[in-house]
C-alpha positions as CSV (number, residue, x, y, z in Angstrom):
1,X,32.5,41.7,13.2
2,X,29.2,40.1,14.2
3,X,28.1,36.6,13.1
4,X,24.5,35.4,13.2
5,X,23.4,31.9,12.4
6,X,20.3,30.8,10.5
7,X,18.9,27.6,9.0
8,X,20.2,26.0,5.8
9,X,19.3,22.7,4.2
10,X,21.6,20.2,2.5
11,X,24.5,22.5,1.8
12,X,27.9,20.6,1.6
13,X,29.7,23.9,1.4
14,X,28.8,24.6,5.0
15,X,30.4,22.5,7.7
16,X,27.5,22.8,10.1
17,X,24.0,22.0,8.7
18,X,21.7,24.9,9.1
19,X,23.8,28.0,8.9
20,X,23.2,31.4,7.4
21,X,26.0,33.9,7.8
22,X,25.5,37.6,8.3
23,X,28.3,40.1,8.9
24,X,28.5,43.8,9.3
25,X,29.9,45.8,6.4
26,X,33.2,47.3,7.4
27,X,33.6,51.0,8.4
28,X,29.8,51.6,8.9
29,X,28.9,54.8,10.7
30,X,26.0,53.4,12.7
31,X,23.4,55.6,14.2
32,X,23.8,56.4,17.9
33,X,21.6,54.8,20.5
34,X,19.0,57.7,20.6
35,X,16.7,56.0,18.1
36,X,15.2,59.4,17.3
37,X,13.9,58.5,13.8
38,X,10.7,56.8,14.9
39,X,9.0,57.3,18.2
40,X,6.6,54.3,18.5
41,X,5.0,55.6,21.6
42,X,3.2,58.4,19.7
43,X,-0.4,57.6,18.8
44,X,-0.2,59.7,15.6
45,X,3.0,58.5,14.1
46,X,4.3,60.2,11.0
47,X,5.3,57.6,8.4
48,X,8.8,58.1,7.1
49,X,9.1,58.2,3.3
50,X,11.4,55.4,2.2
51,X,12.7,54.4,-1.2
52,X,13.4,50.7,-1.8
53,X,14.6,50.3,-5.4
54,X,14.9,46.8,-7.0
55,X,18.0,45.2,-5.8
56,X,21.0,45.5,-8.2
57,X,22.0,42.3,-10.1
58,X,25.8,42.7,-9.8
59,X,26.6,40.3,-12.6
60,X,23.4,41.0,-14.5
61,X,22.3,37.4,-14.7
62,X,18.6,36.4,-14.9
63,X,18.6,34.6,-11.5
64,X,20.1,37.7,-9.9
65,X,17.6,40.0,-11.6
66,X,14.7,37.8,-10.5
67,X,16.0,37.6,-7.0
68,X,16.5,41.4,-6.9
69,X,12.9,42.1,-7.9
70,X,11.5,39.5,-5.5
71,X,13.7,40.6,-2.6
72,X,12.7,44.3,-3.0
73,X,9.0,43.3,-3.0
74,X,9.5,41.2,0.2
75,X,11.3,44.0,1.9
76,X,8.8,46.7,0.9
77,X,5.9,44.6,2.1
78,X,7.6,43.8,5.3
79,X,8.5,47.3,6.2
80,X,5.1,48.6,5.1
81,X,3.4,46.1,7.4
82,X,4.9,47.9,10.5
83,X,3.0,51.1,9.8
84,X,6.3,53.1,10.3
85,X,7.0,53.8,6.6
86,X,5.5,55.4,3.5
87,X,6.8,53.4,0.5
88,X,7.7,55.6,-2.5
89,X,6.6,54.6,-6.0
90,X,9.5,53.1,-7.9
91,X,8.2,54.7,-11.1
92,X,9.1,58.1,-9.6
93,X,12.7,57.3,-9.0
94,X,15.2,59.3,-11.0
95,X,17.8,56.5,-11.3
96,X,18.0,53.1,-12.9
97,X,18.7,50.7,-9.9
98,X,20.6,48.4,-12.3
99,X,23.0,51.2,-13.3
100,X,23.1,53.2,-10.0
101,X,25.8,52.8,-7.4
102,X,24.6,51.2,-4.1
103,X,27.5,52.3,-1.8
104,X,27.8,55.5,0.3
105,X,30.5,56.9,-1.9
106,X,28.7,56.4,-5.2
107,X,25.1,57.5,-4.4
108,X,23.8,60.8,-5.6
109,X,21.6,61.6,-2.6
110,X,20.0,64.6,-4.3
111,X,18.3,62.2,-6.7
112,X,16.6,60.6,-3.7
113,X,15.7,63.7,-1.7
114,X,14.1,65.2,-4.8
115,X,12.0,62.1,-5.0
116,X,10.9,62.7,-1.4
117,X,12.9,59.9,0.2
118,X,14.1,60.5,3.7
119,X,15.5,56.9,3.9
120,X,16.9,54.7,1.2
121,X,17.7,51.0,1.1
122,X,20.0,49.7,-1.6
123,X,21.0,46.1,-2.1
124,X,23.3,44.1,-4.4
125,X,22.7,40.5,-5.4
126,X,25.2,37.9,-6.5
127,X,24.4,34.3,-7.1
128,X,27.4,32.1,-7.7
129,X,27.6,28.3,-7.5
130,X,24.0,28.2,-6.2
131,X,25.0,30.5,-3.2
132,X,23.2,33.8,-2.6
133,X,25.2,36.8,-1.6
134,X,23.4,40.0,-0.5
135,X,24.8,43.3,0.5
136,X,22.1,45.6,2.0
137,X,22.4,49.1,3.3
138,X,20.1,51.7,4.9
139,X,20.8,55.4,4.3
140,X,19.7,58.7,5.7
141,X,19.4,60.7,2.5
142,X,19.4,64.1,4.1
143,X,22.4,63.4,6.4
144,X,23.9,61.4,3.5
145,X,25.1,58.7,5.8
146,X,24.7,54.9,6.2
147,X,22.8,53.8,9.2
148,X,22.9,50.0,8.7
149,X,25.0,47.9,6.5
150,X,25.0,44.1,6.3
151,X,26.3,41.2,4.1
152,X,24.4,38.0,4.0
153,X,25.4,34.6,2.5
154,X,22.8,31.8,2.1
155,X,20.8,29.6,-0.1
156,X,18.6,31.2,-2.7
157,X,15.5,29.7,-1.1
158,X,16.4,31.5,2.1
159,X,15.8,34.9,0.6
160,X,12.8,35.7,2.7
161,X,14.7,34.8,5.9
162,X,17.5,37.1,4.9
163,X,15.1,40.0,4.1
164,X,13.3,39.6,7.4
165,X,16.6,39.6,9.2
166,X,17.6,42.9,7.6
167,X,14.2,44.4,8.2
168,X,14.6,43.6,11.9
169,X,18.0,45.3,11.9
170,X,16.5,48.3,10.2
171,X,13.6,48.7,12.6
172,X,15.9,48.2,15.6
173,X,18.3,51.0,14.5
174,X,15.4,53.4,13.8
175,X,13.3,52.7,16.9
176,X,15.4,50.8,19.5
177,X,12.7,48.1,19.1
178,X,13.5,44.6,17.9
179,X,10.3,44.3,15.9
180,X,8.0,41.5,15.0
181,X,9.6,39.8,12.1
182,X,10.7,36.7,14.0
183,X,7.3,35.9,15.4
184,X,4.4,33.6,14.6
185,X,0.7,33.7,14.9
186,X,-1.7,31.0,16.1
187,X,-5.4,31.2,15.2
188,X,-8.6,29.2,14.8
189,X,-9.9,28.4,11.3
190,X,-13.0,26.4,10.2
191,X,-11.6,25.7,6.7
192,X,-11.8,21.9,7.2
193,X,-15.3,22.1,8.5
194,X,-14.0,21.9,12.1
195,X,-12.4,24.5,14.4
196,X,-8.6,23.7,14.2
197,X,-5.5,25.7,15.1
198,X,-3.4,27.1,12.3
199,X,0.0,28.8,12.4
200,X,1.5,31.5,10.2
201,X,4.2,34.1,10.0
202,X,3.8,37.6,11.6
203,X,2.4,38.9,8.3
204,X,0.0,36.0,7.5
205,X,2.4,34.2,5.2
206,X,3.2,30.4,5.3
207,X,0.0,29.2,6.8
208,X,-0.1,25.6,8.1
209,X,-2.5,23.5,10.1
210,X,-1.3,22.6,13.6
211,X,-4.1,20.5,15.1
212,X,-6.1,17.7,13.4
213,X,-8.7,16.8,16.0
214,X,-11.7,17.1,13.7
215,X,-13.5,18.7,16.6
216,X,-13.9,22.1,18.3
217,X,-10.6,23.6,19.2
218,X,-10.3,26.9,21.0
219,X,-8.1,29.4,22.8
220,X,-4.5,28.8,21.6
221,X,-1.8,30.2,23.9
222,X,2.0,30.3,23.2
223,X,4.5,29.6,25.9
224,X,7.2,32.3,26.4
225,X,9.8,30.3,24.6
226,X,7.4,29.6,21.7
227,X,8.0,25.8,22.1
228,X,4.5,25.0,23.4
229,X,0.9,25.8,22.6
230,X,-1.8,25.2,25.1
231,X,-5.4,25.1,23.9
232,X,-8.9,23.7,24.6
233,X,-10.3,20.9,22.5
234,X,-13.5,18.8,22.5
235,X,-11.7,15.9,20.8
236,X,-12.8,13.6,23.7
237,X,-16.3,15.0,23.8
238,X,-15.7,17.6,26.5
239,X,-13.5,20.7,26.9
240,X,-10.1,19.4,27.9
241,X,-6.8,21.3,28.0
242,X,-4.1,20.2,25.7
243,X,-0.4,21.3,26.2
244,X,1.3,20.4,22.9
245,X,5.0,20.9,21.8
246,X,5.1,22.9,18.6
247,X,7.7,20.8,16.8
248,X,7.7,17.4,18.6
249,X,4.9,14.9,18.9
250,X,4.5,15.1,22.6
251,X,2.4,16.9,25.1
252,X,0.0,16.6,28.1
253,X,-3.8,16.7,28.6
254,X,-5.7,18.1,31.5
255,X,-9.0,16.2,31.4
256,X,-10.6,16.8,34.8
257,X,-14.4,16.8,35.1
258,X,-16.0,19.9,33.7
259,X,-14.3,22.8,32.0
260,X,-10.5,22.8,31.3
261,X,-9.9,26.0,29.3
262,X,-8.6,29.6,28.9
263,X,-4.8,28.8,29.2
264,X,-2.4,31.6,29.7
265,X,1.4,30.9,30.2
266,X,3.3,32.6,32.9
267,X,6.0,34.8,31.4
268,X,9.4,33.1,31.5
269,X,8.2,29.9,33.2
270,X,6.9,26.5,32.2
271,X,3.7,27.2,34.0
272,X,0.3,28.4,33.0
273,X,-3.0,29.6,34.4
274,X,-6.2,28.0,33.3
275,X,-9.9,27.9,34.3
276,X,-11.0,24.5,35.7
277,X,-14.4,23.6,37.0
278,X,-13.9,20.2,38.5
279,X,-14.9,21.6,41.9
280,X,-18.3,22.7,40.5
281,X,-17.2,26.3,40.1
282,X,-15.1,27.9,37.4
283,X,-12.0,29.0,39.1
284,X,-8.5,29.9,37.8
285,X,-5.6,27.6,38.8
286,X,-1.9,27.7,38.3
287,X,-0.6,24.6,36.5
288,X,2.8,23.2,35.7
289,X,3.7,22.8,32.1
290,X,2.8,19.1,32.5
291,X,-0.7,20.1,33.6
292,X,-0.4,19.4,37.3
293,X,-2.2,21.8,39.7
294,X,0.3,24.0,41.6
295,X,-2.3,26.2,43.4
296,X,-5.7,27.8,43.1
297,X,-5.5,31.5,42.1
298,X,-9.1,32.6,42.4
299,X,-11.8,31.7,44.9
300,X,-15.3,33.2,44.3
301,X,-18.7,31.7,43.8
302,X,-19.0,33.5,40.4
303,X,-17.1,32.4,37.3
304,X,-13.5,33.5,36.9
305,X,-12.0,33.1,33.4
306,X,-9.6,34.5,30.8
307,X,-6.4,35.1,32.7
308,X,-3.6,37.2,31.3
309,X,-0.3,37.9,33.0
310,X,1.7,41.1,33.5
311,X,5.2,40.9,31.8
312,X,6.9,40.2,35.2
313,X,4.4,37.5,36.1
314,X,3.5,39.1,39.4
315,X,0.0,40.2,38.5
316,X,-2.8,38.5,36.6
317,X,-5.8,40.2,35.0
318,X,-8.9,38.1,34.5
319,X,-12.7,38.2,33.9
320,X,-15.2,37.6,36.7
321,X,-19.0,38.0,37.2
322,X,-18.6,38.7,40.9
323,X,-20.1,42.2,40.3
324,X,-23.0,40.8,38.4
325,X,-21.7,41.2,34.9
326,X,-18.4,40.2,33.1
327,X,-15.8,42.7,34.2
328,X,-12.0,42.7,34.3
329,X,-10.1,42.5,37.6
330,X,-6.4,42.4,38.5
331,X,-5.0,40.0,41.2
332,X,-1.6,40.6,42.8
333,X,-0.4,37.0,43.0
334,X,2.1,37.7,45.8
335,X,-0.2,39.4,48.3
336,X,-3.6,38.1,47.0
337,X,-5.2,41.6,46.6
338,X,-7.9,41.8,43.9
339,X,-9.2,45.0,42.4
340,X,-11.7,45.8,39.7
341,X,-10.5,47.6,36.6
342,X,-13.5,48.1,34.3
343,X,-16.6,50.1,35.3
344,X,-17.7,51.4,31.9
345,X,-20.3,49.1,30.3
346,X,-21.8,45.8,31.4
347,X,-19.7,43.4,29.3
348,X,-15.9,43.6,29.4
349,X,-13.9,40.4,28.6
350,X,-10.8,38.9,26.9
351,X,-8.1,41.1,28.5
352,X,-4.6,41.0,27.0
353,X,-1.7,42.6,28.9
354,X,0.8,44.6,26.8
355,X,4.3,43.2,26.8
356,X,5.4,46.7,27.7
357,X,3.4,46.4,30.9
358,X,1.4,49.7,30.6
359,X,-1.8,48.8,28.8
360,X,-4.5,46.2,28.7
361,X,-6.6,45.6,25.6
362,X,-10.0,43.8,25.9
363,X,-13.3,43.2,24.2
364,X,-16.2,45.5,25.3
365,X,-19.9,45.4,24.5
366,X,-22.0,48.5,24.1
367,X,-24.9,49.6,21.9
368,X,-22.8,49.6,18.8
369,X,-21.7,46.0,19.3
370,X,-18.6,44.2,20.4
371,X,-15.4,46.2,20.0
372,X,-11.7,46.3,21.0
373,X,-10.9,48.8,23.7
374,X,-7.7,49.7,25.6
375,X,-7.0,51.1,29.1
376,X,-4.2,51.6,31.5
377,X,-3.3,48.8,33.9
378,X,-5.0,50.9,36.6
379,X,-8.2,51.0,34.6
380,X,-7.7,54.6,33.5
381,X,-8.3,56.2,30.1
382,X,-10.4,53.5,28.4
383,X,-10.6,54.1,24.7
384,X,-12.4,52.3,21.9
385,X,-10.2,51.2,19.1
386,X,-12.6,49.5,16.6
387,X,-15.9,50.7,15.2
388,X,-17.0,48.3,12.5
389,X,-18.5,44.8,12.8
390,X,-18.1,42.5,15.8
391,X,-14.5,42.7,17.1
392,X,-12.9,40.4,19.7
393,X,-9.9,38.3,20.9
394,X,-7.2,41.0,20.9
395,X,-3.6,39.9,21.1
396,X,-0.4,42.0,21.3
397,X,2.6,41.7,19.1
398,X,5.8,40.7,21.0
399,X,7.1,44.3,20.9
400,X,3.8,45.9,21.9
401,X,3.6,47.9,18.7
402,X,0.6,46.1,17.1
403,X,-2.6,44.3,18.0
404,X,-4.3,41.3,16.4
405,X,-8.0,40.8,16.6
406,X,-10.9,39.0,14.8
407,X,-13.7,41.0,13.2
408,X,-16.8,40.4,11.1
409,X,-16.6,43.9,9.4
410,X,-16.4,42.3,6.0
411,X,-18.8,39.5,6.6
412,X,-17.2,36.2,7.9
413,X,-14.9,36.4,10.9
414,X,-11.3,37.2,9.8
415,X,-8.1,38.1,11.4
416,X,-7.1,41.8,11.4
417,X,-4.2,43.8,12.7
418,X,-3.8,47.4,13.8
419,X,-1.2,49.6,15.5
420,X,-1.2,49.8,19.3
421,X,-3.2,53.0,19.0
422,X,-5.9,51.6,16.7
423,X,-4.5,52.9,13.4
424,X,-3.9,51.2,10.0
425,X,-6.5,48.5,10.6
426,X,-6.3,45.9,7.8
427,X,-7.0,42.2,7.2
428,X,-4.1,39.9,7.9
429,X,-5.2,36.9,5.8
430,X,-8.3,35.4,4.1
431,X,-8.8,31.6,4.1
432,X,-11.7,29.3,3.5
433,X,-14.1,29.2,6.4
434,X,-13.8,31.7,9.3
435,X,-10.8,32.7,11.4
436,X,-10.8,33.8,15.0
437,X,-8.9,33.6,18.3
438,X,-5.5,35.0,17.1
439,X,-2.6,34.8,19.4
440,X,0.9,36.3,18.7
441,X,4.0,34.6,19.8
442,X,7.3,36.0,21.1
443,X,10.3,35.8,18.9
444,X,10.7,32.2,17.8
445,X,14.4,32.3,17.5
446,X,16.6,30.0,15.4
447,X,14.9,26.7,16.4
448,X,12.2,27.3,13.8
449,X,12.5,26.4,10.1
């Protein structure tokens, strides 16, 4: 048995405030560790046809039916977002989900294979004494076996949390990858008339404003533990670096003379790199989480900006004009060696190192405009991923499967998302004003509401 804890509010029936209980269904024949359903390393991924019928209302009550319909929609949207699945039309199903069996022993798998489903998810909903009980199962319809089975108990308002939890389990058992469902996104929006930082869920849901400086705010960057966001703001009339706790009203300000900008947290540490110009030249420094200078990382008469760290924190890619135009370089922090990565084009900026460690995405200017490109960490195999509008500020999902970026392809700047190979490009959200500078967090864990 496995127990997982989530957040609840004001529930007397739970002896610890803030608990959501999830247990494995008994006697579940889990898939082996080969994860051979979906190979996320392939650039031309075949989407697996999956059927997600409306969740079955076990007692047939109106609240259960409503929850079953809503839960199925949330799950469908969540799994479709990954780009791994092709959702089958419920109108083509041969069974009534409210009458059909949802367990391994009772399912007629031929009804689903005829409909084209290779995977099937069933769920049963019970709401009793204002407590939500969900049983959810993932099946391989051709092998006629259950891959994942879970029971969840929680508050009705925690339905989305439960669904995201099961979606994460589903993706993990199919790919070996933990997925993106427990992550957040920070971005800049001008909806208030000022550039402020906003936060949202991985799929653009639950947007909320984070900063209220009534000024220009730029370059949000998440710490590895997702507890801090560093950013640049002109709130005091010049570009200062703010290091702000996400949940608590505390933080630090780096307000040295000149520029204090382009923060990038060191993986696994309460340290970050940033570009400072108090010496008269724009150089990259290593700072403590409190904003104190630890050491200088670059030393060149030309500007050095936009640091990004390798997953192990031993190397740093950055942008410099030392060759006469903005190009991307890598510095080995341990031995100090610096080498140039980009040689194609005269404008290559905004590098972002893949959490898998093998790729760097960046913004590149050519005759067609500003686009998102990708290359190996040795500079090999550069490839252009976008082709419409002006595209910039790429950011990796925490599992390395997707890339966020901003684009003007539909007019105003908006946030878009695509697969790690440039596929399935679509808008993440649309808000008043313009949106830019997206940054994806790691998994936020249970400390988030």
